[in-house]
C-alpha positions as CSV (number, residue, x, y, z in Angstrom):
1,M,26.3,69.3,36.3
2,Y,25.7,73.2,35.3
3,S,25.8,74.0,31.9
4,S,28.1,76.3,30.7
5,R,27.6,76.3,26.9
6,P,29.2,79.9,25.6
7,L,25.4,82.0,24.0
8,E,26.0,83.6,20.9
9,A,23.8,86.5,21.4
10,D,22.2,88.0,17.9
11,G,19.2,90.2,18.0
12,S,18.2,89.1,14.4
13,R,17.8,85.5,15.4
14,F,14.3,84.9,17.0
15,I,11.1,83.2,16.2
16,A,8.5,85.9,16.9
17,A,5.6,84.9,19.0
18,A,1.9,85.2,18.8
19,S,0.2,88.5,19.8
20,E,-1.5,89.2,22.9
21,S,-4.9,89.5,21.3
22,Q,-4.6,85.9,19.7
23,F,-4.3,84.5,23.5
24,T,-7.1,86.7,24.8
25,S,-9.2,86.1,22.1
26,Q,-9.4,82.3,22.8
27,F,-8.7,82.2,26.7
28,G,-9.7,85.7,28.2
29,S,-7.4,87.9,30.5
30,F,-6.2,86.4,33.6
31,H,-3.7,88.6,34.5
32,P,-2.8,92.6,33.4
33,A,-2.2,93.1,30.3
34,A,1.5,92.4,28.9
35,Q,4.2,94.5,28.8
36,F,7.1,94.0,27.0
37,I,11.1,94.7,27.3
38,V,13.6,93.8,24.0
39,S,17.0,92.2,25.3
40,A,19.7,91.2,22.8
41,Y,18.0,87.3,23.0
42,G,14.7,88.8,21.8
43,T,11.5,90.2,23.5
44,T,10.0,89.3,27.1
45,A,6.5,89.3,27.7
46,Y,5.9,90.3,31.8
47,Y,3.1,90.8,33.9
48,D,3.1,93.5,37.1
49,L,1.1,92.7,40.1
50,P,2.0,96.2,42.3
51,A,1.9,95.6,46.0
52,K,-2.1,96.5,47.2
53,I,-0.1,98.1,50.2
54,S,3.0,100.4,49.9
55,T,3.8,103.3,52.0
56,P,7.2,105.3,52.7
57,N,7.2,103.5,56.2
58,T,6.0,99.6,54.3
59,P,7.6,99.7,51.3
60,S,6.7,96.7,49.0
61,Q,8.3,93.3,48.9
62,R,9.6,92.6,45.4
63,L,8.9,88.8,44.1
64,I,9.5,87.2,40.9
65,F,7.7,84.3,39.8
66,V,9.4,81.6,37.3
67,H,7.1,79.4,35.7
68,G,8.0,75.7,34.3
69,V,8.2,74.0,31.0
70,G,4.8,74.3,28.8
71,T,2.3,76.5,30.8
72,P,3.2,80.5,30.2
73,A,3.0,82.5,33.5
74,V,-0.7,82.4,33.2
75,G,-0.6,79.2,35.1
76,L,0.9,80.9,38.2
77,T,-1.7,84.0,38.5
78,A,-4.0,82.3,40.6
79,L,-1.2,81.5,43.4
80,A,0.0,85.1,42.8
81,H,-3.1,86.4,43.2
82,K,-3.5,84.7,46.5
83,L,-0.3,85.3,47.7
84,Q,-1.1,88.9,47.5
85,T,-4.2,88.5,49.2
86,L,-2.0,87.1,52.4
87,N,0.6,89.8,51.9
88,P,-0.3,93.2,50.6
89,N,2.5,94.3,50.6
90,L,4.1,92.1,48.1
91,H,5.2,93.1,44.7
92,I,5.0,90.5,42.1
93,L,6.1,90.5,38.8
94,L,5.7,86.9,36.3
95,Y,6.8,86.5,33.1
96,D,6.9,84.2,30.2
97,L,10.2,82.2,29.8
98,W,11.7,82.5,26.4
99,G,9.4,80.4,23.9
100,H,6.5,80.4,26.1
101,G,3.2,82.7,26.2
102,L,3.9,85.9,24.0
103,S,8.1,85.8,24.7
104,Q,9.8,85.3,21.5
105,T,12.4,81.9,21.1
106,P,15.8,83.4,20.9
107,L,17.9,81.1,18.6
108,V,20.7,80.2,20.5
109,P,21.5,77.3,23.1
110,H,18.7,77.1,26.0
111,V,21.4,76.8,28.5
112,P,20.7,78.3,32.2
113,A,22.8,81.8,31.4
114,L,20.3,82.2,28.8
115,F,17.4,82.1,31.5
116,H,19.1,84.0,34.1
117,S,19.9,86.8,31.3
118,Q,16.1,87.2,31.1
119,I,15.5,87.4,34.8
120,L,18.6,90.0,35.1
121,H,17.3,92.1,32.4
122,L,13.7,92.2,33.9
123,L,15.3,93.2,37.1
124,G,17.0,96.3,35.5
125,H,14.2,97.3,33.7
126,M,12.1,97.2,36.9
127,K,15.0,99.0,39.0
128,W,15.1,96.3,41.4
129,P,18.3,95.6,42.7
130,S,17.4,92.4,43.9
131,A,14.2,90.4,44.6
132,H,12.6,87.4,46.6
133,V,12.3,84.3,44.0
134,V,10.0,81.7,43.7
135,G,10.7,78.8,40.8
136,Y,8.3,76.4,39.8
137,S,9.3,72.8,38.1
138,F,12.0,74.2,35.4
139,G,11.6,77.5,36.9
140,G,12.9,75.8,40.1
141,T,16.3,74.6,39.1
142,T,16.6,77.9,36.9
143,A,16.1,79.9,40.0
144,T,18.7,77.7,42.0
145,S,21.1,78.2,39.4
146,L,20.7,82.2,39.2
147,T,21.0,82.2,43.1
148,A,23.7,80.1,43.0
149,F,25.8,82.3,40.4
150,H,24.3,85.6,40.9
151,P,23.7,85.4,44.7
152,E,23.2,89.4,45.0
153,V,19.9,89.4,43.1
154,V,17.9,87.1,45.2
155,E,17.1,88.1,48.5
156,S,15.3,84.5,49.3
157,L,14.6,81.6,47.3
158,A,11.7,79.1,46.9
159,I,11.2,76.2,44.7
160,I,8.1,74.3,43.9
161,A,8.2,70.9,42.3
162,P,12.0,71.7,40.7
163,V,13.1,69.7,38.3
164,G,16.6,69.8,37.8
165,L,17.5,66.5,40.2
166,L,16.7,63.9,37.6
167,R,19.4,61.5,36.2
168,R,20.3,61.6,32.7
169,D,21.6,58.2,33.3
170,S,18.5,57.0,34.6
171,L,17.2,57.2,30.7
172,T,16.9,54.3,28.7
173,Q,19.6,53.9,25.6
174,A,16.9,54.7,22.9
175,E,16.0,58.1,25.2
176,D,19.1,58.9,25.6
177,L,19.9,59.2,22.0
178,L,17.0,61.3,21.3
179,M,18.2,63.6,23.9
180,R,21.8,64.1,22.0
181,G,19.6,64.9,19.2
182,G,20.3,65.0,15.2
183,P,19.0,65.5,12.1
184,D,18.1,61.7,11.7
185,V,16.2,62.1,15.4
186,E,14.8,65.5,15.6
187,E,11.0,64.4,15.2
188,A,11.4,61.5,17.3
189,A,12.9,63.5,20.1
190,R,10.4,66.3,19.8
191,D,7.6,63.5,20.0
192,W,9.6,62.1,23.4
193,V,10.5,65.6,24.9
194,L,6.8,66.3,24.4
195,N,5.3,63.0,26.0
196,F,7.7,63.2,28.9
197,I,7.0,66.6,30.3
198,E,3.2,65.9,29.9
199,G,3.5,62.7,31.3
200,G,2.1,60.9,28.2
201,P,0.2,62.5,25.5
202,L,-1.4,65.9,25.8
203,V,-5.0,65.6,26.3
204,V,-7.5,68.7,26.0
205,P,-10.6,68.5,27.5
206,E,-13.4,68.7,24.8
207,D,-15.5,71.3,26.8
208,W,-12.3,73.3,27.3
209,K,-14.3,76.2,25.5
210,E,-16.6,76.0,28.0
211,Q,-14.7,75.6,30.8
212,V,-12.9,78.9,29.4
213,H,-16.1,80.8,29.3
214,S,-16.9,80.1,32.4
215,G,-13.5,81.6,33.7
216,K,-11.4,78.4,34.2
217,L,-7.8,78.1,33.4
218,V,-7.6,75.0,31.0
219,C,-3.8,74.6,31.2
220,E,-3.8,71.5,28.4
221,A,-5.7,73.8,26.0
222,I,-3.0,77.1,26.4
223,R,-0.1,74.2,25.9
224,S,-1.6,72.9,22.7
225,W,-2.3,76.3,21.3
226,E,1.3,77.4,22.2
227,R,2.2,74.3,20.1
228,V,0.5,75.9,17.0
229,E,0.3,79.3,17.4
230,H,3.7,79.8,19.1
231,K,6.1,78.7,16.2
232,G,9.1,78.7,18.4
233,H,7.4,76.9,21.5
234,V,8.0,73.3,20.3
235,A,11.7,74.0,19.6
236,S,12.1,75.8,22.9
237,V,10.6,73.4,25.1
238,V,13.1,70.3,23.3
239,A,16.2,73.1,23.9
240,M,15.1,73.2,27.4
241,V,14.9,69.8,28.4
242,R,18.2,69.1,26.3
243,D,20.4,71.6,27.7
244,G,18.5,73.9,30.6
245,N,19.3,71.7,33.6
246,V,16.3,69.6,33.7
247,F,18.7,66.5,34.3
248,D,21.7,66.6,36.4
249,G,21.8,70.0,37.9
250,H,22.7,69.0,41.3
251,D,25.5,71.2,41.4
252,A,23.7,74.3,41.5
253,F,21.5,72.8,44.3
254,R,24.5,72.4,46.4
255,M,26.2,75.8,46.2
256,V,22.9,77.0,47.3
257,A,22.5,74.7,50.2
258,K,26.2,75.8,51.2
259,S,25.5,79.9,50.7
260,G,23.6,80.0,53.9
261,K,20.9,81.7,51.6
262,K,17.3,81.5,53.1
263,T,15.7,78.8,50.9
264,L,12.3,77.0,51.1
265,A,11.4,73.9,48.8
266,V,7.9,72.5,48.7
267,L,7.3,69.5,47.1
268,G,4.0,67.4,45.9
269,E,3.9,64.1,47.8
270,L,3.0,62.1,44.4
271,D,5.2,64.0,42.1
272,D,7.9,61.8,40.2
273,F,9.8,64.6,39.4
274,S,11.2,66.0,42.6
275,T,11.5,63.8,45.8
276,I,12.0,64.6,49.2
277,R,14.9,62.1,49.3
278,D,16.4,64.2,46.0
279,V,16.1,67.4,47.7
280,N,17.5,66.2,51.0
281,A,20.4,64.4,49.3
282,V,21.9,68.0,47.9
283,G,21.9,69.5,51.5
284,W,18.3,71.2,51.3
285,E,16.7,71.2,54.9
286,N,13.6,73.4,54.8
287,V,11.6,70.9,52.7
288,V,8.0,70.8,52.7
289,V,5.7,67.9,51.4
290,V,2.2,68.6,50.6
291,K,0.0,65.7,51.0
292,G,-1.3,63.8,48.3
293,A,-0.2,66.6,45.7
294,K,1.4,66.1,42.4
295,H,3.6,68.1,40.0
296,G,0.6,70.5,39.6
297,L,0.4,71.5,42.8
298,V,0.8,75.4,42.2
299,R,-2.7,75.3,40.4
300,E,-4.0,72.3,41.7
301,N,-2.9,73.2,45.5
302,V,-3.1,77.0,45.4
303,N,-4.1,77.7,49.0
304,D,-1.5,75.3,50.9
305,V,1.4,76.7,48.5
306,A,0.2,80.1,49.7
307,A,0.1,79.6,52.5
308,L,3.4,78.1,53.1
309,L,5.1,80.8,51.1
310,Q,3.4,83.4,53.1
311,E,4.9,81.8,56.3
312,F,8.6,81.6,54.5
313,L,8.1,85.4,53.1
314,P,9.4,88.2,55.3
315,K,6.1,90.0,57.1
316,L,4.8,93.3,57.3
317,A,6.8,95.7,59.0
Protein backbone atom coordinates (compact mmCIF):
# COMPACT_ATOMS: atom_id res chain seq x y z
CA MET A 1 0.00 0.00 0.00
CA TYR A 2 1.12 3.57 -0.68
CA SER A 3 3.00 4.88 2.34
CA SER A 4 1.90 8.21 3.77
CA ARG A 5 4.39 8.45 6.61
CA PRO A 6 4.84 12.19 7.29
CA LEU A 7 8.02 14.02 6.46
CA GLU A 8 9.69 16.40 8.87
CA ALA A 9 11.90 18.65 6.79
CA ASP A 10 14.93 20.19 8.44
CA GLY A 11 17.50 21.70 6.11
CA SER A 12 20.30 21.06 8.61
CA ARG A 13 19.64 17.32 8.75
CA PHE A 14 21.38 15.73 5.81
CA ILE A 15 24.57 13.88 4.93
CA ALA A 16 26.77 15.55 2.33
CA ALA A 17 27.68 13.75 -0.88
CA ALA A 18 31.13 13.40 -2.40
CA SER A 19 32.25 16.12 -4.80
CA GLU A 20 31.99 15.94 -8.57
CA SER A 21 35.77 16.05 -8.88
CA GLN A 22 36.04 12.98 -6.63
CA PHE A 23 33.71 11.13 -8.99
CA THR A 24 35.22 12.25 -12.29
CA SER A 25 38.76 11.58 -11.10
CA GLN A 26 37.77 7.93 -10.79
CA PHE A 27 35.27 7.47 -13.61
CA GLY A 28 35.56 10.40 -16.01
CA SER A 29 32.60 12.33 -17.42
CA PHE A 30 29.69 10.59 -19.07
CA HIS A 31 27.21 13.47 -19.06
CA PRO A 32 27.29 17.29 -18.77
CA ALA A 33 28.71 18.87 -15.64
CA ALA A 34 26.43 18.59 -12.65
CA GLN A 35 24.25 21.48 -11.60
CA PHE A 36 22.79 21.76 -8.13
CA ILE A 37 19.58 22.98 -6.53
CA VAL A 38 18.85 23.27 -2.82
CA SER A 39 15.58 22.36 -1.13
CA ALA A 40 14.49 21.82 2.45
CA TYR A 41 15.77 18.25 2.26
CA GLY A 42 19.23 18.97 0.88
CA THR A 43 21.02 19.46 -2.43
CA THR A 44 20.07 17.62 -5.62
CA ALA A 45 22.54 17.14 -8.47
CA TYR A 46 21.04 17.22 -11.96
CA TYR A 47 22.31 16.95 -15.52
CA ASP A 48 20.73 18.97 -18.33
CA LEU A 49 20.67 17.65 -21.91
CA PRO A 50 19.01 20.39 -24.02
CA ALA A 51 17.24 19.45 -27.22
CA LYS A 52 19.39 19.31 -30.32
CA ILE A 53 16.53 20.76 -32.38
CA SER A 54 14.18 23.38 -31.01
CA THR A 55 12.51 26.23 -32.87
CA PRO A 56 9.46 28.41 -32.21
CA ASN A 57 7.53 26.12 -34.56
CA THR A 58 8.80 22.90 -32.95
CA PRO A 59 9.32 23.56 -29.23
CA SER A 60 11.25 20.86 -27.42
CA GLN A 61 9.55 18.05 -25.56
CA ARG A 62 10.47 17.85 -21.87
CA LEU A 63 11.49 14.49 -20.38
CA ILE A 64 12.76 13.48 -16.94
CA PHE A 65 14.58 10.21 -16.27
CA VAL A 66 14.30 8.68 -12.77
CA HIS A 67 16.98 6.08 -12.02
CA GLY A 68 16.93 3.08 -9.70
CA VAL A 69 18.53 2.05 -6.42
CA GLY A 70 22.33 1.80 -6.52
CA THR A 71 23.66 3.20 -9.78
CA PRO A 72 23.06 6.97 -9.98
CA ALA A 73 21.89 8.99 -13.00
CA VAL A 74 25.05 8.19 -14.96
CA GLY A 75 23.64 4.70 -15.48
CA LEU A 76 20.92 6.15 -17.74
CA THR A 77 23.15 8.48 -19.74
CA ALA A 78 23.72 6.10 -22.66
CA LEU A 79 19.96 5.56 -23.00
CA ALA A 80 19.32 9.31 -22.83
CA HIS A 81 21.88 10.04 -25.54
CA LYS A 82 20.52 7.28 -27.77
CA LEU A 83 16.98 8.59 -27.34
CA GLN A 84 18.09 12.10 -28.26
CA THR A 85 19.73 10.69 -31.37
CA LEU A 86 16.39 9.18 -32.35
CA ASN A 87 14.42 12.25 -31.28
CA PRO A 88 16.60 15.41 -31.25
CA ASN A 89 13.57 17.41 -30.16
CA LEU A 90 13.79 15.96 -26.63
CA HIS A 91 15.07 18.09 -23.77
CA ILE A 92 16.16 15.50 -21.21
CA LEU A 93 16.82 16.00 -17.52
CA LEU A 94 18.64 13.40 -15.43
CA TYR A 95 19.26 13.73 -11.71
CA ASP A 96 20.67 11.78 -8.77
CA LEU A 97 18.11 10.47 -6.33
CA TRP A 98 18.61 11.30 -2.68
CA GLY A 99 21.61 9.43 -1.30
CA HIS A 100 23.01 8.67 -4.76
CA GLY A 101 25.74 10.13 -6.93
CA LEU A 102 26.27 13.77 -5.99
CA SER A 103 22.93 14.35 -4.23
CA GLN A 104 22.84 14.64 -0.46
CA THR A 105 21.04 12.25 1.92
CA PRO A 106 18.22 13.84 3.93
CA LEU A 107 17.80 12.34 7.38
CA VAL A 108 14.06 11.82 7.05
CA PRO A 109 11.96 8.76 6.15
CA HIS A 110 12.56 7.77 2.53
CA VAL A 111 8.88 7.51 1.66
CA PRO A 112 7.56 8.17 -1.87
CA ALA A 113 6.60 11.75 -1.01
CA LEU A 114 10.26 12.57 -0.38
CA PHE A 115 11.17 11.51 -3.91
CA HIS A 116 8.11 13.24 -5.38
CA SER A 117 9.26 16.48 -3.75
CA GLN A 118 12.64 16.12 -5.46
CA ILE A 119 11.01 15.84 -8.91
CA LEU A 120 8.55 18.66 -8.22
CA HIS A 121 11.40 20.90 -7.10
CA LEU A 122 13.33 20.12 -10.29
CA LEU A 123 10.29 20.92 -12.43
CA GLY A 124 9.86 24.24 -10.66
CA HIS A 125 13.54 25.04 -11.00
CA MET A 126 13.44 24.31 -14.74
CA LYS A 127 10.15 26.23 -15.09
CA TRP A 128 8.59 23.12 -16.58
CA PRO A 129 4.87 22.91 -15.78
CA SER A 130 4.93 19.24 -16.79
CA ALA A 131 7.10 16.64 -18.52
CA HIS A 132 7.14 13.14 -19.90
CA VAL A 133 8.53 10.87 -17.19
CA VAL A 134 10.58 7.68 -17.64
CA GLY A 135 11.31 5.69 -14.50
CA TYR A 136 13.61 2.69 -14.20
CA SER A 137 13.46 0.09 -11.39
CA PHE A 138 12.93 2.09 -8.16
CA GLY A 139 12.41 5.06 -10.45
CA GLY A 140 9.54 3.12 -12.02
CA THR A 141 7.59 2.83 -8.79
CA THR A 142 8.49 6.43 -7.88
CA ALA A 143 7.32 7.76 -11.25
CA THR A 144 4.13 5.72 -10.97
CA SER A 145 3.19 7.04 -7.54
CA LEU A 146 4.12 10.57 -8.68
CA THR A 147 1.66 10.16 -11.57
CA ALA A 148 -1.00 8.78 -9.25
CA PHE A 149 -0.81 11.69 -6.82
CA HIS A 150 0.43 14.54 -9.06
CA PRO A 151 -1.06 13.69 -12.48
CA GLU A 152 -0.98 17.30 -13.62
CA VAL A 153 2.83 17.30 -13.92
CA VAL A 154 3.11 14.06 -15.91
CA GLU A 155 2.38 14.25 -19.64
CA SER A 156 3.04 10.55 -20.19
CA LEU A 157 4.61 7.79 -18.14
CA ALA A 158 6.99 5.04 -19.23
CA ILE A 159 8.33 2.59 -16.67
CA ILE A 160 11.20 0.18 -17.27
CA ALA A 161 11.68 -2.93 -15.11
CA PRO A 162 9.78 -1.34 -12.23
CA VAL A 163 9.99 -2.57 -8.69
CA GLY A 164 6.98 -1.87 -6.50
CA LEU A 165 4.98 -4.98 -7.31
CA LEU A 166 6.99 -7.29 -5.09
CA ARG A 167 5.07 -8.71 -2.14
CA ARG A 168 6.33 -8.17 1.39
CA ASP A 169 4.60 -11.40 2.44
CA SER A 170 6.86 -13.31 0.03
CA LEU A 171 9.81 -12.68 2.36
CA THR A 172 10.88 -15.20 4.95
CA GLN A 173 10.18 -14.39 8.59
CA ALA A 174 13.87 -13.62 9.12
CA GLU A 175 13.95 -11.28 6.10
CA ASP A 176 10.80 -9.53 7.27
CA LEU A 177 12.38 -8.91 10.66
CA LEU A 178 15.39 -7.36 8.96
CA MET A 179 13.07 -5.12 6.94
CA ARG A 180 11.42 -3.93 10.14
CA GLY A 181 14.79 -2.85 11.48
CA GLY A 182 15.95 -2.06 14.98
CA PRO A 183 19.28 -1.45 16.75
CA ASP A 184 20.02 -5.15 17.11
CA VAL A 185 19.63 -6.00 13.43
CA GLU A 186 20.77 -2.89 11.58
CA GLU A 187 24.08 -4.31 10.38
CA ALA A 188 22.45 -7.57 9.25
CA ALA A 189 19.62 -5.59 7.63
CA ARG A 190 22.11 -3.47 5.71
CA ASP A 191 23.90 -6.55 4.40
CA TRP A 192 20.64 -8.24 3.42
CA VAL A 193 19.33 -5.15 1.57
CA LEU A 194 22.58 -4.67 -0.35
CA ASN A 195 22.62 -8.33 -1.37
CA PHE A 196 18.92 -8.15 -2.27
CA ILE A 197 19.34 -5.27 -4.72
CA GLU A 198 22.49 -6.80 -6.22
CA GLY A 199 21.18 -10.34 -6.41
CA GLY A 200 24.16 -11.37 -4.28
CA PRO A 201 27.46 -9.80 -3.16
CA LEU A 202 28.69 -6.83 -5.18
CA VAL A 203 31.48 -8.01 -7.48
CA VAL A 204 33.67 -5.32 -9.06
CA PRO A 205 35.66 -6.45 -12.11
CA GLU A 206 39.37 -6.58 -11.36
CA ASP A 207 40.12 -4.65 -14.54
CA TRP A 208 37.54 -1.92 -13.89
CA LYS A 209 40.14 0.84 -14.11
CA GLU A 210 41.22 -0.35 -17.54
CA GLN A 211 37.58 -0.53 -18.61
CA VAL A 212 36.95 3.02 -17.36
CA HIS A 213 40.09 4.23 -19.11
CA SER A 214 38.71 2.82 -22.37
CA GLY A 215 35.51 4.83 -21.84
CA LYS A 216 33.28 2.10 -20.46
CA LEU A 217 30.74 2.65 -17.70
CA VAL A 218 31.43 0.12 -14.93
CA CYS A 219 28.38 0.34 -12.71
CA GLU A 220 29.66 -2.15 -10.14
CA ALA A 221 32.68 0.08 -9.52
CA ILE A 222 30.45 3.14 -9.24
CA ARG A 223 28.21 1.45 -6.68
CA SER A 224 31.25 0.33 -4.71
CA TRP A 225 32.59 3.90 -4.80
CA GLU A 226 29.28 5.26 -3.51
CA ARG A 227 29.31 2.87 -0.57
CA VAL A 228 32.69 4.24 0.51
CA GLU A 229 32.72 7.88 -0.57
CA HIS A 230 29.06 8.86 -0.19
CA LYS A 231 28.61 8.58 3.56
CA GLY A 232 24.81 8.58 3.38
CA HIS A 233 24.43 6.18 0.46
CA VAL A 234 24.06 2.84 2.22
CA ALA A 235 21.64 4.21 4.81
CA SER A 236 19.64 5.77 2.00
CA VAL A 237 19.47 2.49 0.05
CA VAL A 238 18.23 0.62 3.13
CA ALA A 239 15.63 3.32 3.80
CA MET A 240 14.43 3.25 0.17
CA VAL A 241 13.90 -0.51 0.25
CA ARG A 242 12.09 -0.28 3.57
CA ASP A 243 9.85 2.73 2.99
CA GLY A 244 9.97 3.67 -0.70
CA ASN A 245 7.31 1.27 -2.02
CA VAL A 246 9.73 -1.31 -3.35
CA PHE A 247 7.20 -3.73 -1.87
CA ASP A 248 3.40 -3.58 -2.07
CA GLY A 249 3.10 -0.47 -4.22
CA HIS A 250 0.16 -1.94 -6.13
CA ASP A 251 -2.34 0.79 -5.27
CA ALA A 252 -0.46 3.49 -7.17
CA PHE A 253 -0.09 1.27 -10.24
CA ARG A 254 -3.84 0.59 -10.23
CA MET A 255 -4.63 4.29 -9.85
CA VAL A 256 -2.53 5.14 -12.90
CA ALA A 257 -4.02 2.28 -14.92
CA LYS A 258 -7.52 3.69 -14.27
CA SER A 259 -6.52 7.32 -14.85
CA GLY A 260 -6.46 7.30 -18.65
CA LYS A 261 -2.88 8.58 -18.62
CA LYS A 262 -0.76 7.44 -21.59
CA THR A 263 1.55 4.73 -20.26
CA LEU A 264 4.11 2.16 -21.32
CA ALA A 265 5.82 -0.61 -19.35
CA VAL A 266 9.03 -2.17 -20.70
CA LEU A 267 10.10 -5.38 -19.01
CA GLY A 268 13.02 -7.77 -19.30
CA GLU A 269 12.02 -11.33 -20.11
CA LEU A 270 14.46 -12.72 -17.51
CA ASP A 271 13.85 -10.11 -14.81
CA ASP A 272 12.61 -11.48 -11.47
CA PHE A 273 11.83 -8.05 -10.03
CA SER A 274 8.96 -7.26 -12.41
CA THR A 275 7.02 -9.63 -14.64
CA ILE A 276 4.32 -9.17 -17.23
CA ARG A 277 1.96 -11.11 -14.99
CA ASP A 278 2.51 -8.63 -12.13
CA VAL A 279 2.08 -5.58 -14.36
CA ASN A 280 -1.02 -6.93 -16.10
CA ALA A 281 -2.52 -7.81 -12.71
CA VAL A 282 -2.65 -4.11 -11.77
CA GLY A 283 -4.41 -3.16 -14.99
CA TRP A 284 -1.57 -2.05 -17.25
CA GLU A 285 -2.19 -2.99 -20.87
CA ASN A 286 0.58 -1.36 -22.94
CA VAL A 287 3.36 -3.71 -21.85
CA VAL A 288 6.35 -4.81 -23.94
CA VAL A 289 8.76 -7.60 -22.98
CA VAL A 290 12.32 -7.45 -24.32
CA LYS A 291 13.37 -11.02 -25.06
CA GLY A 292 16.48 -12.25 -23.30
CA ALA A 293 16.77 -9.05 -21.24
CA LYS A 294 17.46 -8.94 -17.50
CA HIS A 295 16.84 -6.22 -14.93
CA GLY A 296 19.72 -4.10 -16.27
CA LEU A 297 18.14 -3.68 -19.70
CA VAL A 298 18.53 0.13 -19.60
CA ARG A 299 22.27 -0.45 -20.02
CA GLU A 300 22.44 -3.88 -21.63
CA ASN A 301 19.65 -3.37 -24.20
CA VAL A 302 19.96 0.35 -24.90
CA ASN A 303 18.96 0.22 -28.57
CA ASP A 304 15.85 -1.89 -27.89
CA VAL A 305 14.66 0.28 -25.01
CA ALA A 306 15.38 3.55 -26.83
CA ALA A 307 13.43 2.37 -29.88
CA LEU A 308 10.43 1.50 -27.69
CA LEU A 309 10.54 4.87 -25.94
CA GLN A 310 10.88 6.68 -29.28
CA GLU A 311 7.80 4.88 -30.60
CA PHE A 312 5.88 5.73 -27.42
CA LEU A 313 6.76 9.40 -27.11
CA PRO A 314 5.12 12.05 -29.35
CA LYS A 315 6.76 12.55 -32.72
CA LEU A 316 8.28 15.77 -34.04
CA ALA A 317 5.67 18.16 -35.34
